[in-house]
Residue, then its C-alpha position, 0 to 999 in steps of 0.5 A: m603531819a601528813r608525809i610528803k607524797v610523790i604525785n602527778l607522775r607524768v611523761e611529756n606532761y601526759q599524766e594518765f595512761s597514754v600512748i606516746n611517740e617518744e623513744r626517750p620521753r622526759i619525766s616529771w613529778s610533783f609533791e603533796g604534803l604539809e611537811k615544812r622545809w622539806g626538799q628533794h635530795a635524790y630520786e629513784i625511778s623504776l621501770c617495769c617492762d613486760h614482767p616484774s622480774k625485768t624491773k630496772t631502777y636508777l638512783v640519781v642525786s638531784s633536786q630536779s623533778l621537772y623534765i628529767p632525761w629518760p635514764f633507760r634504754r630507748l623505748e620501742s614501737r608498741e611497747l608497754v611499760t610502767l613507771q614509778v618514782r620516789a624521792q629522798s629528802q635532805d634528811l635521807a628519808w624516802t617517800s613511798w613510791s608514786a602510783p604507777l604510770h602505765i605507758e604505751v608507745g605508738l609507731l615510732k618508725s615509718t617501717d611500722w606502717h604496713c598500710t598504704l595511703i588510701q585516696p578517692s580515685t577521682d579528678r577534682d577542680l583544684s580551685k574548689s573545695v574537696q568533697p568529704v569522702r567515706f572509707r570503709e573496710e570489712f574484715h574477718l577475725k578468726e576469734a575474739p582478740q585479747q588486744a586490739r589497737l587502731y593506728i590511724t591518721a589522714h591527709g586532711l581531717y578524719e573521724s573513725f568508726v568500728n562496727g558503727t561506734r565512733i572511736g575516740d573523742h578527738v575533734l579535727a584529728p589528726g591536727w594541724t602540723s607542717y604536713d611535709h615534715q610531720l604527720s601525727h597519728q593517734t592510737f586507740d584501744i578498740l578491743a571492746q568494739l571488736k567481735s569474732g567474725e565479720n567487722v567493719i572499720a569506717a572513716e570519714v575524711a575532709e580536707g581540713w588544713y591539708c588542702g583546704r583554703l588558708g590565708f589572707g586575701g582569699g587564701e590558697r588551696n592545696i598548700w600541702g597536697a591536692s588530695i585527701g587520704l587515709f592511713a589506717q591499720i589495726l593490730i590484732t593480738y590473739n590469746d595464743g600470742s599470735t598477731e594479725v594486721v588488718g587494713i593493709d590491702s587495697s580492698w577499701k571502698w569509698s563514696n561521697d556522702p551528704l556532706l558536700q563541703a567541709e571547709i575550715y573557713d567556709g563551713e559545711l554544706y549538707d544535703s539532707r536528701l542523702e542523709d544517714p542517721g548519726w552522720n549529720e552533725p558538723r564535724f570538720t569546721f569550727h567558728g568563733f561567733r556571736y549570732v546564728q542566722i536561720t533562713g528559709y523558716d518562719f520564726d514562729e516555727v523555729d524552736l531555739n532549744n534545738f540549737h546547741a553551741v559545742v565548745i572545742h579546744t585542745d585538752m590543755l591542763r589548767t594550772g592557774w586560777f584568779e578570783c576576787s571580790d568583784d563579780t564583774l572582774n571575775k567574769l571578765h577573767e573567765n571570758v579571757v580564759w575561754s577566749m584563750r581556749g578557743n584560740f588553741i585548736s591543735v596549734p595557738t591561733d590568732c583570732p576566731q573569725r572566718d578569714e584567719r584562724l592561722g597558726w600565729t604566736g605573735d599575739l602571745q607577747a601578753t603571755g610569753v616573753g615577747f617577740g623578735v630577739w628578747e635579749y634587751p639590747k637587740n629587742t626588735t619591739r621598738m623598731v616594729t612600733q616605730a615603723c607602724e607609727d610611720s605607716k611603714p609596717i614591718i615584720v621582723v624575723s630573728i634568725h639565731y646562730r644555733l650551731h656555734f662551733l659545730g656550724f663549720l666543723a670540718c676535716q678531710d674525713l668528713v669531706d671524704e665521707a660526704a663525697k661517698l654519701n653525696k652530701d654537703p660536707c661542711n658549712f652547716a651554719l650557712y645551710d641552717q641559715r638558708l633553711a631559716f630564710q626558706w621558712v620565711q619564704k614559705f610562711i611569711s604571707g600567712f603573717g601578712g608579709d610579701i614574699n617578694r619584699i624580704t630584706a635581710f639585715g646582718e651585722s658583723a658575722g651576720s653581715s658576713s653570712l649574708a655576703f656568703h649567701l649572695t655568692s650562692n645561686v639560691p635566691l633567699f631575699d630581695r634586699a640586703i643590709l650588710q653592716s660591718g662584715t663582708a665575705s672573708a677569704i676562705s681556703p679549701k680546708a682549715i686546720a686547727t692549731k691543736e691536733e692529736d692522733r692525726d694519723d689514727p684511722q678511727r679518729l672520726e669514730k672517736l670524735r663522734a663518740v665525744p659529747t657535743a658539749k665537750i667538743v664545744e669546750a675544746a673548741s674554745s682552746i683552739n686558736k680558730a674562730a668559730f665562724s670560719p666557712l670552708a670552700d664548698k663548691s656545692f654552696f659556693p659557685i664562686i669561692p669568695n674572698y675580700l677582693s671579689h666581694a663587690k664582684m659577687i654582689s654585682e653578679c648576684s642575679w636574685v638580689n635587687a638592692v644592697i646597703t653596705g655599711d661600716t663604722v668610722f673606726e672600722g673603715y678608718l683606712f678608707a672612710h676618708n676617701l669616701m666622705d667627699v665622693r661626688p658623681e663627677v669623681f665617683y666612676q673614676q674612683v671605682e675604676d682606680a679601686l677595682g680596675a676597668e673591667n670590674a668597675k664596669r661590671v659593678l656599675q652596669s650590674g643593674k642593681k642599686q648599691y648604697r654605701c654608708i659610713l656610720s660616725l657614731r660615738n658611744p654615748f655611755p662614758g666609761s663603757f667598753y670603747s667609750n673613747i673611740l668614735g664609731h667602734h664595732f657594733i656601736e650602731l646597734i645601741y641606736q638601731f634597736m631603740t632600746f636605750m632611748e630613755r638612757l641616751p643623754l642628748q636629744r640628737q642621739r635619740d633623734v639618731c635612733v628614730g632616723f636609723v630605723r626610718r631609713w632601714t624601714a624605707f629601704a625595706h619598703g623599696e624606697e630610697p634610704w636617703s637622698e642622692y649623694t648626701 
């Protein structure tokens, strides 16, 4: 019987020798063999740096073999290391060591880049495409090198050449990222292309996704920048160990070429009168197509054998196959596989036609877990479906609470430190939510949404969060629905009831040394809510409290309409006073409640404010709060329509549909219900 072997050792899913850009890459491996009832009891990881004498080994008792945390020190830029793994069975027998995996680290820090951005020195019409540019640099080597690495990336798309030889097999490099946050780079071994004496590096750069046209309805240009450019540097290592960095000065030359246009959507225009041999194939555009149209030639003069369709896609490892006795079904499946490949070009895209091909994971519900919040009671799928059936389509973006207790962790030490560094001292959860809304503002048009018609919906702590955002001066949405939560009173600082070492001058350093999981665990033993914003004038121009809630909403200059809602039980003390409100008494009641000055401010604010009281009963006898009419969060059972089939009464199912219709009408700028009903 064949013994179990460790195979497919990989870091960050790279199996072969590769360059990674991680300080602590995750490690995975697989097994091969026919031994029955074999299981991993422990594993041993060996890391060799520079020389076998520097090998370090870690033994861990664990059955895990996927995405193991890096157990060694942080890797450094340009480092070369070798990794091996062996596993121990439950019988304490060891496998042999795996085949070695050689790893090279790329440039991890911005300070590792000694070159500057090279750009063409011309003005351009920002409404038109950018003509591709060729860059060229000559350099001299005193002798043949022992090692040579090219580090390269671009604002746009590039192809690089050394001494006339194309470097790498990448297509549409460096790929599509959010360029204002991340610009990927590639590392190439170019030792075989270099020689002693004179050498030339060249690159052709086109606009690509960086400043080319993207989006629906004609799209937009210059989303991340208005000019293409190139970053490139060569690190030379000589036999005596000395190094030299090439390509970091300003002596690069550039010129235009026969490629007059190269766009993701609109293809390439090529002037063959300016042609150079070897530079005349499409390289900076791609299309899904069924037919090719040829104009300007007689059909009899065209040799169709001269036309070749080249398939491109991200180099993904296929891990599953399907085959059956029906050839037609097998072919259909393979067509689906090829369609998926064609929609993975750097990022998952939606479809191959000319006016889209956007980074869009909404179509992955067939292969992923769904969209919106997948937790069953709050899955938004049915809301979206109902809205589409009513011809009022909506796009739902679910913003999660990501920071838990850490979202409002604060103490005077942090406040003092933030003041010195000119940073925001607290309320990180609110800043995190603000970032999420700004992400929606930036990208929602690419999903077919309207940046000027964003409706924010929150319940309980979510509603309170929106109320806090309404007090800031940063516009995030056009309309808001606040259910069962308002801006609670906050104080200059909140102090937990359990404090130790209060006077220790090193308490902040000690706190930072504690693992995050331990802090969250300790927080649960403190009688302090995790949702507890603190007074922060950089976020709150007005420090909110319960009494100022109506005033804050009325003075928020960037929101146009607000629905404020409670359930009957939550609003029991005042709900009965609202049930019979009519126009003739409404103004007087507002004045009685808020005072003449505040009432005038609210009533003349110019924005529509809607109020609703939800009288809903828990439809499931014996469940939590089932004996209470209109308890907290009861509306969510109806609103997301996820319990439709389990609701016992038709009128309860009708409430679900009506709920969604009112909220989607409000999101479309319509009245959610008839006046004063």
